[in-house]
C-alpha positions as CSV (number, residue, x, y, z in Angstrom):
1,M,7.1,-31.9,27.6
2,F,5.1,-30.8,30.8
3,E,6.0,-33.3,32.6
4,K,9.3,-32.2,32.8
5,L,7.9,-28.7,34.2
6,F,5.7,-29.3,36.2
7,S,5.5,-32.5,39.4
8,R,2.9,-31.4,41.4
9,P,0.2,-34.0,39.5
10,T,-3.0,-31.2,39.8
11,I,-1.3,-28.7,38.2
12,L,0.4,-30.9,35.5
13,A,-2.9,-32.8,35.2
14,R,-4.9,-28.7,34.2
15,Q,-2.1,-28.4,31.5
16,K,-3.4,-31.7,29.9
17,D,-6.6,-31.3,30.1
18,A,-6.4,-27.2,28.9
19,P,-7.7,-27.6,24.8
20,Y,-4.6,-27.3,22.6
21,A,-2.2,-29.3,24.3
22,E,-0.1,-31.3,22.1
23,E,-0.2,-27.8,20.3
24,R,1.4,-26.3,23.2
25,E,2.6,-29.3,24.5
26,R,5.1,-29.2,20.6
27,Y,6.3,-24.7,21.0
28,L,7.3,-25.7,24.6
29,S,10.1,-28.4,23.0
30,H,11.1,-26.1,20.2
31,C,11.6,-23.7,23.1
32,E,13.9,-25.4,24.6
33,K,15.6,-26.4,22.2
34,E,16.0,-22.8,21.4
35,G,18.2,-22.0,24.6
36,Y,14.7,-21.1,26.8
37,T,15.3,-21.4,30.8
38,R,13.6,-24.0,32.2
39,G,12.2,-20.6,34.5
40,T,10.5,-19.1,31.0
41,L,10.0,-22.1,29.6
42,L,7.1,-22.6,32.5
43,F,5.8,-19.0,32.0
44,I,5.5,-19.1,28.3
45,A,3.4,-22.8,30.0
46,R,1.9,-20.6,32.3
47,E,0.7,-17.9,29.5
48,L,-0.3,-20.8,26.7
49,L,-2.9,-21.7,29.3
50,W,-5.0,-18.7,29.6
51,I,-4.4,-18.1,25.4
52,A,-5.8,-21.2,24.9
53,R,-8.8,-21.2,26.9
54,K,-10.0,-17.3,25.0
55,I,-8.6,-17.8,21.8
56,K,-9.5,-20.7,18.6
57,V,-6.5,-21.8,16.4
58,S,-7.5,-24.5,13.1
59,E,-5.6,-24.5,9.3
60,T,-8.6,-23.2,7.8
61,S,-8.4,-19.7,10.0
62,K,-5.5,-17.6,10.2
63,L,-6.1,-15.4,13.5
64,T,-4.8,-11.7,13.3
65,S,-3.7,-8.6,15.5
66,E,-6.9,-7.4,16.1
67,Q,-8.6,-10.7,16.6
68,V,-5.8,-11.4,19.3
69,W,-5.7,-8.5,20.9
70,A,-9.8,-8.6,21.6
71,A,-9.1,-11.7,23.4
72,A,-6.7,-10.3,25.6
73,K,-9.0,-8.4,27.0
74,G,-11.5,-9.0,30.7
75,W,-9.2,-11.0,33.0
76,A,-12.2,-11.6,36.3
77,E,-11.1,-15.2,36.2
78,R,-7.6,-14.6,36.6
79,K,-7.9,-12.0,38.9
80,R,-9.7,-15.0,41.2
81,R,-6.9,-17.4,40.6
82,C,-4.4,-15.3,41.4
83,G,-6.0,-13.7,44.5
84,Q,-4.3,-10.7,43.2
85,A,-4.8,-7.0,41.7
86,L,-3.4,-7.6,38.4
87,N,-1.5,-5.0,36.4
88,T,-4.2,-4.9,33.2
89,R,-2.3,-3.4,30.7
90,W,1.1,-5.0,31.3
91,T,-1.3,-8.6,31.5
92,R,-2.1,-7.6,27.4
93,I,1.1,-6.7,26.7
94,R,2.2,-10.1,27.4
95,F,-0.5,-12.6,26.6
96,V,-0.2,-10.9,23.0
97,Q,3.9,-11.0,22.8
98,V,3.5,-14.7,23.5
99,A,0.5,-15.8,21.6
100,R,2.0,-14.5,18.5
101,S,5.0,-16.2,18.9
102,W,3.3,-19.0,19.5
103,L,1.2,-19.3,16.1
104,R,3.8,-18.0,14.4
105,F,5.7,-21.6,15.4
106,L,1.7,-22.8,14.7
107,G,1.6,-21.1,11.0
108,Y,-1.8,-20.1,13.0
109,W,-0.9,-16.8,11.8
110,D,-2.4,-13.7,9.8
111,E,1.5,-12.0,9.2
112,V,-0.2,-7.9,7.9
113,R,2.4,-6.2,6.1
114,E,2.8,-2.6,4.5
115,S,1.1,-2.0,1.2
116,T,3.2,-0.7,-1.4
117,P,1.9,1.5,-4.0
118,F,2.9,0.5,-7.1
119,A,5.2,-2.9,-5.8
120,H,5.5,-4.1,-9.3
121,L,7.5,-1.2,-9.9
122,V,9.7,-1.8,-6.9
123,E,10.1,-5.6,-7.8
124,A,11.8,-4.1,-11.4
125,F,13.4,-1.3,-10.4
126,Q,15.2,-3.6,-7.7
127,S,15.2,-6.8,-10.4
128,W,17.1,-4.0,-12.0
129,M,20.0,-2.9,-10.4
130,T,21.3,-6.8,-8.7
131,D,20.6,-7.9,-12.9
132,E,21.6,-4.8,-15.1
133,R,24.0,-2.9,-12.7
134,G,25.1,-5.3,-10.0
135,L,24.5,-3.0,-7.2
136,C,25.5,-4.1,-2.8
137,P,22.5,-5.4,-1.3
138,T,22.8,-2.5,0.8
139,T,22.5,0.2,-2.0
140,I,19.8,-2.0,-3.0
141,Q,17.9,-1.9,0.0
142,V,18.3,2.0,0.9
143,Q,16.7,3.3,-2.9
144,C,14.1,1.1,-2.7
145,R,13.0,2.5,0.4
146,Y,13.1,6.4,-0.2
147,L,11.8,4.7,-3.3
148,R,8.8,3.7,-1.2
149,R,8.8,6.1,0.6
150,F,8.4,8.3,-2.5
151,L,5.1,5.7,-4.3
152,R,3.1,6.2,-0.2
153,W,3.3,9.9,-0.6
154,Y,2.4,9.7,-3.9
155,V,-0.5,7.7,-3.9
156,L,-2.0,9.9,-2.0
157,Q,-2.8,12.2,-5.0
158,R,-5.2,9.6,-6.5
159,R,-3.7,10.0,-10.1
160,P,-2.3,6.8,-11.8
161,F,1.7,6.5,-12.2
162,S,2.5,8.2,-15.8
163,A,0.4,10.8,-15.1
164,V,3.2,12.2,-12.4
165,H,4.7,15.5,-13.1
166,I,8.3,16.7,-11.8
167,T,6.0,19.5,-9.6
168,D,5.1,15.8,-7.3
169,I,8.8,15.1,-6.7
170,D,9.2,19.1,-6.3
171,A,6.8,19.1,-3.8
172,F,7.3,16.2,-1.7
173,L,11.5,17.2,-1.2
174,T,10.3,20.5,0.2
175,A,7.7,18.4,2.3
176,L,10.1,16.5,3.5
177,G,12.9,19.4,4.0
178,A,10.0,22.0,6.4
179,R,9.4,18.5,8.5
180,G,13.0,18.1,9.3
181,W,14.9,16.1,7.4
182,A,18.9,17.0,6.8
183,R,20.3,18.9,3.6
184,I,21.6,15.8,2.7
185,S,19.6,13.2,4.3
186,V,16.7,14.6,1.2
187,K,19.8,14.9,-1.8
188,N,20.2,11.1,-1.2
189,M,16.1,10.7,-1.6
190,A,15.9,13.4,-4.8
191,T,19.0,11.2,-6.2
192,A,17.8,8.1,-5.4
193,L,14.8,9.0,-7.3
194,R,16.2,10.4,-10.4
195,A,17.7,7.4,-10.8
196,F,14.3,4.9,-10.6
197,F,13.1,7.8,-12.9
198,K,15.4,7.7,-15.1
199,F,14.6,3.5,-16.0
200,A,11.2,4.0,-15.7
201,G,11.2,6.7,-18.2
202,S,13.7,4.3,-19.6
203,R,10.7,2.0,-19.7
204,G,8.1,3.7,-21.1
205,W,5.9,4.7,-17.2
206,C,5.8,8.1,-17.7
207,V,8.1,11.2,-19.6
208,S,11.0,10.8,-19.7
209,S,12.5,13.7,-19.1
210,I,11.7,14.5,-15.2
211,A,14.8,12.2,-14.8
212,N,16.7,15.0,-15.2
213,A,14.6,17.7,-14.0
214,I,14.9,16.2,-10.3
215,L,16.6,18.4,-8.1
216,G,17.9,18.7,-4.2
217,P,19.3,21.0,-1.7
218,R,23.2,22.2,-3.0
219,V,25.2,20.3,-0.6
220,F,28.9,21.7,-0.4
221,A,31.6,18.3,-0.5
222,Q,33.4,18.3,2.9
223,E,30.9,21.4,4.2
224,S,30.9,18.9,7.7
225,L,33.6,17.3,10.3
226,P,33.3,13.7,10.7
227,L,30.9,13.2,14.1
228,G,32.7,10.8,16.8
229,P,34.5,11.6,20.5
230,S,38.0,11.4,20.7
231,W,40.6,9.4,21.3
232,D,41.0,9.8,25.4
233,E,36.7,9.5,25.0
234,V,37.5,7.1,23.7
235,K,39.4,4.9,26.0
236,R,37.9,6.4,28.4
237,L,34.6,4.0,27.3
238,L,36.6,1.1,27.4
239,E,37.5,1.4,30.0
240,S,34.4,1.4,31.4
241,I,33.2,-1.3,30.1
242,A,33.5,-3.6,33.1
243,I,33.6,-6.9,32.1
244,E,32.7,-8.7,35.5
245,K,29.2,-8.2,34.1
246,R,28.1,-11.4,31.5
247,R,27.0,-8.9,28.5
248,A,30.4,-6.1,28.3
249,I,32.2,-9.8,27.8
250,R,30.3,-9.3,25.0
251,D,29.9,-6.0,24.0
252,K,33.4,-4.6,24.8
253,A,34.4,-6.9,22.2
254,I,32.5,-5.0,19.3
255,V,33.9,-2.2,20.1
256,M,36.7,-3.0,20.2
257,L,36.0,-4.4,16.7
258,F,34.4,0.0,15.3
259,A,37.2,2.0,17.3
260,I,40.1,0.0,16.1
261,Y,39.3,-1.2,12.7
262,G,37.0,1.2,11.6
263,F,35.1,-1.3,10.5
264,R,31.1,-0.6,10.0
265,A,27.9,-2.2,11.9
266,S,27.1,-3.7,8.6
267,E,30.6,-5.9,9.3
268,V,30.3,-6.5,12.7
269,S,27.2,-8.1,12.3
270,T,28.3,-10.6,10.3
271,L,31.7,-10.9,10.7
272,R,31.6,-15.2,10.5
273,L,33.3,-17.7,13.0
274,D,35.6,-18.0,9.7
275,D,36.8,-15.6,8.9
276,I,39.0,-15.4,11.8
277,D,42.4,-17.1,12.0
278,W,43.6,-17.7,14.6
279,E,46.8,-19.4,13.4
280,H,47.9,-16.8,12.1
281,N,46.8,-14.4,14.1
282,L,44.2,-12.0,10.9
283,I,40.9,-11.5,10.9
284,S,39.6,-11.4,7.4
285,L,35.6,-9.1,6.4
286,S,33.7,-8.3,2.8
287,R,33.8,-4.7,3.1
288,A,30.6,-3.3,2.4
289,K,31.4,-1.4,-0.7
290,R,34.7,-2.2,-2.0
291,R,32.8,-6.0,-2.7
292,G,36.0,-8.7,-1.7
293,I,38.1,-9.0,0.8
294,Q,40.0,-7.2,3.1
295,T,42.7,-8.7,5.9
296,Y,43.9,-7.5,8.7
297,P,46.0,-9.0,11.6
298,L,44.4,-9.1,14.4
299,A,45.0,-7.1,18.0
300,T,45.9,-8.8,20.8
301,T,43.9,-6.8,22.7
302,V,40.6,-7.9,20.4
303,G,42.2,-11.0,20.3
304,N,41.9,-12.0,23.9
305,A,38.9,-9.8,24.2
306,I,36.4,-12.3,21.4
307,I,38.0,-15.0,22.5
308,R,36.7,-15.0,26.1
309,Y,33.5,-13.7,24.9
310,L,33.6,-16.8,22.6
311,Q,34.8,-19.3,25.9
312,E,32.1,-16.8,28.6
313,L,29.2,-16.4,26.8
314,R,28.5,-16.8,23.1
315,P,25.0,-19.3,23.1
316,P,25.0,-22.8,21.7
317,S,23.6,-22.3,18.1
318,S,24.0,-23.4,14.6
319,C,24.5,-19.3,13.0
320,R,28.3,-19.1,11.6
321,E,27.6,-15.0,12.8
322,V,30.1,-14.3,15.9
323,F,28.0,-12.2,17.9
324,L,24.8,-13.2,19.3
325,T,22.0,-11.9,20.7
326,L,21.6,-13.2,24.3
327,I,18.5,-13.9,24.7
328,P,16.6,-16.7,23.0
329,P,16.0,-18.0,20.6
330,F,19.4,-17.5,20.0
331,R,20.7,-14.9,16.5
332,P,22.9,-12.5,14.9
333,L,22.5,-9.2,16.4
334,S,21.1,-6.7,13.7
335,R,22.6,-3.6,12.9
336,G,20.4,-2.1,15.2
337,G,20.7,-3.9,18.6
338,L,24.9,-3.0,17.6
339,Y,23.3,0.3,18.0
340,H,22.2,0.0,21.9
341,V,25.7,-1.7,22.0
342,T,28.1,1.3,21.0
343,S,25.4,4.4,22.2
344,N,24.3,3.1,25.8
345,P,27.6,2.8,27.5
346,M,28.4,6.1,25.7
347,Q,25.7,8.4,27.1
348,K,25.9,6.0,30.4
349,I,28.9,7.8,30.7
350,G,28.3,11.5,30.0
351,I,30.5,11.5,26.6
352,H,28.4,14.7,24.2
353,T,29.1,13.8,20.1
354,A,26.4,14.4,17.6
355,H,25.5,10.8,16.7
356,H,26.1,8.3,19.8
357,G,26.1,4.6,17.3
358,P,29.1,2.6,15.2
359,H,29.4,4.7,13.3
360,S,30.3,7.3,15.6
361,L,33.4,4.7,16.3
362,R,34.2,5.0,12.7
363,H,34.8,8.2,12.6
364,A,37.1,8.4,15.7
365,C,39.9,5.6,14.4
366,A,39.5,7.6,11.8
367,T,40.7,10.9,13.6
368,H,43.5,8.8,15.9
369,L,45.2,8.2,12.8
370,I,44.9,11.2,10.7
371,S,46.6,12.4,14.4
372,E,49.1,9.9,13.8
373,G,50.3,10.9,10.7
374,F,48.8,8.6,8.4
375,S,48.0,9.2,4.8
376,L,44.5,9.8,3.4
377,K,45.3,6.9,1.0
378,E,46.4,4.4,4.5
379,I,43.5,5.4,6.5
380,G,41.4,4.8,3.1
381,D,43.2,1.5,2.9
382,H,42.0,0.3,7.0
383,L,38.7,2.3,6.2
384,G,37.7,0.3,3.1
385,H,37.5,3.6,1.0
386,R,37.1,3.4,-2.4
387,S,39.2,6.1,-3.1
388,T,40.7,8.6,-1.1
389,S,37.6,11.6,-1.7
390,A,36.2,9.6,0.7
391,T,38.7,10.1,3.2
392,R,39.9,13.9,2.9
393,I,37.3,14.7,5.4
394,Y,39.2,13.9,8.0
395,A,42.1,15.8,6.7
396,K,40.6,18.9,8.8
397,V,40.3,18.3,11.8
398,D,43.9,17.9,11.3
399,L,44.4,20.6,14.4
400,P,47.9,20.5,15.0
401,R,49.8,20.4,11.1
402,L,46.8,23.4,10.3
403,R,48.9,25.5,12.8
404,E,51.6,24.7,11.5
405,V,50.5,25.3,8.4
406,A,49.1,29.0,10.0
407,A,51.9,29.9,11.8
408,F,54.5,29.3,8.5
409,D,56.6,33.0,7.9
410,L,55.4,33.2,4.0
411,G,58.5,36.4,4.5
412,G,59.1,38.4,1.2
413,L,56.5,37.2,-0.4
414,L,53.6,38.9,0.8
């Protein structure tokens, strides 16, 4: 691998004579297979040369983040070799980033994970939700995240779990509100804790009456309005994504799926190549909440945008997901990555709305369908809602219909 990157004999010899040449060469070959460009491979090779000189790796003792950061200090030799001043802060960060990736590849990196107090309770609760209640993975993940937050707070009280009291839960929920949590977020936390303590009480881990005593803040049904841009702003957003830029080819196809179909971020991130039937112009996806496959006609503009992305931009990869990162290692776009795909162009063109993520375009889609005269049932089916109650919020934004009601002449009835 070194011969592919370096042609000058002195540089090639320096790479081969430095420590851990075989380990460095294996990692560079791995990066080449992942699709890294030649420039990136040269950068990694040069960085690994310094890393190999400053740290000692072995199969018996893994390195921690603190050890790597400590090794990243002192660049007098590198400064002398470069013949110019170094940005020591950026040099250290770059050193740690490359070292961490290399050590992970070799299996020499000590992954320090945040410990969860009472972890066995979380694992039992997760298994119960999966095996007995059959909840979808996203719901289980959210419920466990809420529970871990409470347990990290409760462990500071220095009492066993069997001593937990309803006053502890009330104090925790009050603390969340004081930290700026919205009422709906605190209510969701209370709902998750109520489910857990009902389960914990049935196992005898705590007093069984705690679950029924957990009360979250009152949230009025349909009290809020959909938080998304207007349809004119959505059209302006699509027009602003100039597909002359390579990244925009992918991003425009993604934004279309959010705005036209109202797909959720989790549904777009897991959309697979097999889900698009090009012969019959259909697109199918697994609904996160309905737990079934829903099929839509593939709009011509959306299909053309996806085809252009697949032909011109999608990197070669064994991943079957449609949308991948554009920087190696190529992997499916995360929900966080999809957020930036929508939020960055929305903020760039000055769309002022409470939220700028994919869900705001889902709201915009539903609001547009309301203005076009579709019924709540039709809109709910399009969005994949399980019941019309989730769709009723959009009825409040149909201002023309509301004005008709307000202008209705009741005659002599009053």
